[in-house]
C-alpha positions as CSV (number, residue, x, y, z in Angstrom):
1,M,1.0,48.7,-49.8
2,K,1.2,47.7,-46.4
3,T,4.5,47.9,-46.3
4,A,4.9,50.8,-47.5
5,G,2.4,52.8,-45.7
6,W,4.2,51.8,-42.1
7,L,6.9,53.2,-43.7
8,F,5.9,57.1,-44.2
9,F,3.7,56.2,-41.3
10,A,7.2,55.7,-39.1
11,G,8.7,59.0,-40.5
12,T,6.5,61.0,-39.0
13,F,7.9,60.1,-35.8
14,F,11.3,61.0,-37.3
15,F,10.4,64.3,-38.8
16,I,8.4,65.9,-36.5
17,P,10.2,65.6,-33.9
18,A,13.1,66.3,-36.0
19,G,11.6,69.7,-36.6
20,L,10.6,70.6,-33.3
21,V,14.6,69.9,-32.6
22,Y,15.4,72.6,-35.6
23,G,13.3,74.9,-34.0
24,I,14.2,75.3,-30.4
25,L,17.9,75.0,-31.6
26,T,17.7,77.7,-34.1
27,D,15.0,79.6,-31.6
28,W,12.4,79.5,-34.1
29,N,14.4,82.4,-36.0
30,E,14.6,80.8,-39.5
31,L,11.5,80.6,-41.2
32,V,12.3,78.3,-44.0
33,G,13.8,75.0,-42.3
34,A,11.6,74.2,-39.2
35,P,8.4,75.0,-41.3
36,A,10.0,72.4,-43.6
37,V,10.8,69.6,-42.1
38,L,7.2,69.8,-39.9
39,L,5.2,70.2,-43.3
40,T,7.0,66.8,-44.2
41,G,6.6,65.1,-41.1
42,G,2.8,65.7,-41.6
43,M,3.5,65.1,-45.4
44,S,4.9,61.7,-44.2
45,L,1.9,61.1,-42.4
46,M,-1.0,61.4,-45.0
47,I,0.4,59.8,-46.5
48,G,1.5,56.6,-45.4
49,V,-3.1,57.0,-43.5
50,Y,-3.7,56.6,-47.7
51,L,-1.0,53.4,-47.6
52,L,-2.9,52.1,-45.6
53,L,-6.8,53.2,-45.9
54,V,-6.2,51.7,-49.7
55,H,-4.9,48.6,-48.0
56,K,-7.5,47.9,-45.9
57,N,-9.6,49.2,-48.3
58,F,-8.8,46.7,-51.3
59,G,-6.4,44.4,-50.1
60,V,-3.4,43.1,-51.9
61,Q,-2.0,44.9,-55.0
62,S,-0.7,43.1,-58.0
63,Q,2.5,45.1,-57.3
64,D,2.9,44.1,-54.5
65,L,3.1,40.4,-55.3
66,E,6.7,39.8,-56.3
67,T,5.2,36.6,-59.1
68,A,3.1,39.6,-60.7
69,N,3.5,40.5,-64.4
70,I,3.0,44.1,-65.6
71,E,-0.2,42.9,-67.3
72,D,-1.6,42.4,-64.1
73,A,-2.2,46.2,-62.9
74,D,-5.8,47.5,-63.1
75,A,-5.2,50.9,-65.3
76,E,-3.4,51.4,-68.4
77,Y,0.0,53.8,-68.0
78,G,-0.5,54.6,-71.4
79,F,2.4,54.9,-73.8
80,Y,5.8,57.1,-74.1
81,S,6.4,58.8,-77.5
82,P,9.7,58.9,-78.4
83,W,9.2,61.2,-81.6
84,S,7.7,64.3,-80.1
85,W,9.1,67.5,-80.1
86,W,6.6,69.0,-77.5
87,P,8.1,68.5,-74.4
88,L,10.9,70.0,-75.4
89,V,9.1,73.0,-76.4
90,L,6.9,72.5,-73.1
91,G,10.5,72.6,-71.2
92,A,11.9,75.9,-73.0
93,G,8.4,78.3,-72.0
94,A,8.9,76.6,-69.0
95,A,12.3,77.9,-68.5
96,L,12.0,81.3,-69.6
97,A,8.9,81.5,-67.4
98,F,11.1,81.1,-64.4
99,A,14.1,82.4,-65.2
100,G,11.4,85.6,-65.4
101,V,11.9,85.9,-61.6
102,A,15.2,86.5,-62.2
103,I,15.6,88.7,-64.9
104,G,12.3,90.4,-65.2
105,W,8.9,89.6,-64.5
106,W,8.1,91.1,-68.2
107,S,9.7,87.7,-69.5
108,V,7.0,85.3,-67.8
109,P,4.7,85.6,-70.4
110,F,6.0,85.2,-73.1
111,G,7.3,81.8,-70.9
112,A,3.8,80.9,-69.8
113,V,2.5,81.0,-74.1
114,I,4.9,79.5,-75.1
115,A,4.3,76.1,-72.0
116,F,0.5,77.0,-73.1
117,I,1.6,76.3,-76.8
118,G,4.0,73.2,-76.0
119,V,1.0,71.2,-73.5
120,F,-1.5,72.4,-76.6
121,G,0.7,70.7,-78.9
122,W,1.7,67.4,-77.1
123,V,-1.9,66.9,-76.1
124,Y,-3.2,67.0,-79.3
125,E,0.1,65.3,-81.3
126,Y,-2.2,62.7,-81.9
127,S,-5.2,64.1,-83.0
128,S,-3.9,65.1,-86.6
129,G,-1.2,64.5,-88.4
130,Q,1.5,61.2,-88.9
131,H,-0.4,59.7,-85.8
132,A,-3.7,60.3,-85.6
133,H,-5.8,58.2,-84.5
């Protein structure tokens, strides 16, 4: 974590000056480029400081050791359901909702309802039926 923290922290010293130079070269007329690069520098700073503080408070983690196994980690990562159809329903609902920006705002509620059904089904997939706990 210490190396990753320093890499993210070092990104701050690239993105902030690059955003300032970009803003100066475009006379601050472009409303997306310079703020996006400056915010990327801020995000890099926040992630770098967070990772360095985690390393300071918790020391070397199992993911930092090359000899560690996956089961040496503290938390359970979960599992993958290869037979689940709910991600497809969720993706279709999200696609319809996001397409509403281009098609018309009237389609956003339909996509949101389908996406909600997909999330609900995916969360409660193991509560009933063949794979219930």
